[in-house]
RODOVEX-121616 format. One line per 10 residues: for each residue x, y, z of C-alpha. Coordinates in pm, whole numbers, plus 50000, padded with zeros to 5 digits. Example, Ala and Ser with C-alpha at 12.3 -4.5 7.8 and 13.67 -1.06 7.14 Angstrom:
<nodes>
51230/49550/50780 | 51367/49894/50714
</nodes>
This chain:
<nodes>
50000/50000/50000 | 50128/50347/49910 | 50145/50622/50172 | 49903/50916/50172 | 50049/51261/50246 | 49783/51523/50315 | 49877/51891/50304 | 49620/52145/50416 | 49418/52325/50680 | 49308/52263/51035
49001/52451/51161 | 48783/52431/51465 | 48424/52429/51340 | 48169/52634/51538 | 47842/52478/51428 | 47481/52585/51474 | 47153/52474/51315 | 46897/52722/51185 | 46562/52707/51007 | 46704/52916/50723
47010/53126/50647 | 46970/53484/50782 | 46924/53764/50531 | 47143/54076/50540 | 47092/54264/50867 | 46868/53989/51008 | 46912/53805/51338 | 46763/53458/51379 | 46759/53209/51665 | 46963/52895/51613
46998/52572/51808 | 47222/52274/51878 | 47551/52465/51897 | 47862/52248/51916 | 48232/52262/51830 | 48380/52003/51598 | 48732/51941/51459 | 48745/52042/51093 | 48943/52204/50814 | 48950/52047/50469
49302/51916/50507 | 49247/51769/50853 | 48909/51625/50751 | 49059/51448/50451 | 49352/51316/50653 | 49116/51197/50927 | 48894/51024/50668 | 49189/50858/50495 | 49327/50723/50824 | 48989/50611/50960
48919/50429/50634 | 49245/50237/50645 | 49511/50454/50480 | 49867/50503/50608 | 49825/50877/50649 | 50061/51167/50721 | 49952/51529/50768 | 50119/51869/50729 | 49969/52203/50833 | 49987/52478/51094
49791/52555/51413 | 49802/52842/51658 | 49934/52820/52013 | 49582/52799/52156 | 49344/52539/52295 | 49183/52480/51955 | 49518/52389/51801 | 49603/52125/52059 | 49250/51983/52041 | 49268/51946/51661
49605/51770/51661 | 49499/51533/51939 | 49191/51437/51741 | 49406/51347/51439 | 49636/51140/51660 | 49338/50942/51787 | 49262/50845/51425 | 49627/50732/51387 | 49727/51016/51158 | 50101/51093/51174
50107/51462/51275 | 50483/51514/51289 | 50441/51757/50999 | 50216/51994/51197 | 50384/52319/51309 | 50262/52536/51598 | 50271/52911/51517 | 50330/53143/51811 | 50097/53439/51869 | 49860/53317/51595
49507/53184/51622 | 49413/52842/51490 | 49184/52846/51186 | 48812/52888/51260 | 48506/52791/51054 | 48160/52919/51145 | 47913/52664/51004 | 47539/52726/50968 | 47333/52415/50892 | 46986/52457/50742
46772/52170/50608 | 47073/51941/50587 | 47284/52189/50387 | 47560/52415/50516 | 47706/52763/50471 | 48062/52821/50596 | 48262/53134/50691 | 48639/53093/50741 | 48914/53272/50933 | 49237/53114/50801
49450/53197/51105 | 49757/52971/51117 | 49657/52802/50791 | 49797/53107/50614 | 50142/53035/50761 | 50206/52701/50584 | 50524/52741/50376 | 50691/52555/50088 | 50969/52463/50331 | 50714/52308/50569
50577/52098/50284 | 50916/51994/50142 | 51032/51882/50487 | 50707/51689/50518 | 50756/51508/50186 | 51125/51439/50225 | 51069/51069/50289 | 50791/51024/50033 | 50856/50772/49757 | 50759/50730/49393
50390/50642/49365 | 50293/50780/49707 | 49991/51011/49707 | 49984/51383/49785 | 49634/51511/49864 | 49594/51889/49893 | 49326/52161/49904 | 49323/52542/49870 | 49281/52660/50231 | 49656/52727/50251
49860/52980/50046 | 49854/52926/49668 | 50228/52989/49639 | 50287/52706/49887 | 50077/52470/49676 | 50266/52566/49360 | 50603/52500/49520 | 50510/52170/49677 | 50343/52041/49359 | 50670/52099/49174
50857/51916/49449 | 50609/51625/49454 | 50628/51588/49075 | 51007/51561/49094 | 50966/51281/49347 | 50722/51094/49122 | 50424/51126/49356 | 50061/51110/49241 | 49901/51451/49309 | 49531/51481/49398
49396/51834/49431 | 49064/51944/49580 | 49049/52311/49462 | 48839/52442/49749 | 48770/52721/49811 | 48791/52780/49436 | 48942/53085/49267 | 49033/53133/48903 | 49410/53140/48960 | 49399/52777/49075
49355/52667/48713 | 49732/52674/48664 | 49777/52437/48957 | 49531/52190/48803 | 49775/52136/48518 | 50036/52016/48769 | 49810/51745/48911 | 49712/51389/48822 | 49355/51422/48950 | 49144/51732/49027
48840/51699/49255 | 48605/52003/49247 | 48234/52015/49330 | 47986/52177/49089 | 48033/52530/49225 | 48412/52503/49218 | 48401/52361/48866 | 48200/52660/48743 | 48448/52905/48900 | 48748/52727/48748
48604/52658/48403 | 48355/52942/48358 | 48093/52684/48257 | 47778/52588/48446 | 47723/52272/48239 | 47905/51990/48421 | 48020/51796/48118 | 48144/52100/47928 | 48310/52249/48237 | 48483/51919/48316
48609/51894/47958 | 48756/52244/47978 | 48926/52175/48313 | 49062/51844/48187 | 49235/52028/47902 | 49491/52146/48158 | 49616/51785/48162 | 49458/51616/48465 | 49182/51363/48516 | 48877/51528/48677
48611/51402/48917 | 48326/51644/48988 | 48125/51565/49301 | 47753/51628/49252 | 47610/51596/49604 | 47324/51350/49622 | 47356/51284/49248 | 47696/51117/49284 | 47986/51229/49067 | 48112/51265/48710
48454/51128/48610 | 48645/51236/48301 | 48991/51088/48242 | 49216/51323/48047 | 49165/51246/47680 | 48901/50983/47757 | 48524/50938/47787 | 48325/51079/48078 | 48107/50868/48306 | 47849/50938/48578
47850/50740/48903 | 47523/50743/49104 | 47525/50802/49478 | 47355/50569/49731 | 47030/50713/49866 | 47035/50795/50238 | 46855/51017/50489 | 47059/51338/50493 | 47130/51491/50834 | 47434/51714/50765
47643/51747/50447 | 47946/51896/50626 | 48267/51715/50518 | 48093/51483/50271 | 48329/51604/49998 | 48628/51566/50230 | 48521/51212/50315 | 48497/51138/49942 | 48851/51268/49881 | 48999/51077/50174
48820/50755/50084 | 48919/50778/49718 | 49283/50827/49819 | 49276/50514/50032 | 49154/50283/49757 | 49393/50436/49503 | 49679/50391/49751 | 49574/50027/49786 | 49606/49983/49410 | 49235/49969/49324
49111/50074/48980 | 48938/50411/48952 | 48588/50263/48914 | 48612/50070/49241 | 48781/50363/49414 | 48501/50603/49314 | 48228/50363/49427 | 48399/50316/49764 | 48435/50694/49804 | 48066/50749/49727
47964/50489/49986 | 48180/50653/50252 | 48054/51002/50167 | 47692/50884/50175 | 47742/50736/50522 | 47899/51062/50642 | 47590/51273/50564 | 47375/51058/50794 | 47556/51207/51097 | 47626/51557/51229
47965/51723/51216 | 48282/51701/51009 | 48532/51446/51138 | 48275/51303/51377 | 48066/51192/51077 | 48338/50996/50897 | 48268/50619/50888 | 48529/50358/50972 | 48656/50106/50714 | 48431/49827/50841
48121/50048/50801 | 48222/50151/50449 | 48291/49794/50341 | 47965/49664/50488 | 47775/49942/50310 | 47861/49780/49976 | 47603/49511/50054 | 47350/49750/50212 | 47353/49989/49916 | 47320/49721/49646
</nodes>
């Protein structure tokens, strides 16, 4: 099995449910407030480790109680956190999450996530080998991603990139990757196209395979230079969609690291993501490997 190196963010999620998202200038009552370990990078590392991957993580936290809580949670999932750096006099990243009718809206304060450097990442990948996976997102500086992608390519690693939050300048990074993993909104920002198939074709022209996650509709996979294919998603009772995409990315990485073909890897990732939306929270909603494997029979 290949190793999975995850580079990205750590956030403490401050979560509250509401009947609907407040309008400008409006105050509404919410309910069910709780804190939950999050951050796209940490979520994907947590998912990969919980689902059976040999997982290493690199990122930055502040010297506060949230930072120590986040790293301890990753350790409990058996993620190697030796690549996490504590930044003095800096707050840990924060995400304010509003959940309404099973869907979420998220506001971020990057905090220490903005301090991740190319040197941090190169030190982290120093012992990576040809064929190992690098999984990254866009909640850390773009210049850091550019530098580490160059370094990972020289080492012969397979680069998976979840371009979230999306911005147009990330298109150049997509050309440095083996697989790009946007959702529909991110695809539209990157490609300028609302139509999924056309947008995926345009993004694939940068040279990478593309998988677009489509929420409850599953996903669409287009290998570079090949034919596109839709994969349906198992039907479940949705409680909270937070970290469903992160669970998908982590799960996909695990099966690819195990040497599975893309079709089987995508189906496994969809099962894991579907299970995650049946529970509240980010990392707290990620299923274990046994649950994901057993779901293959349940969802047939």
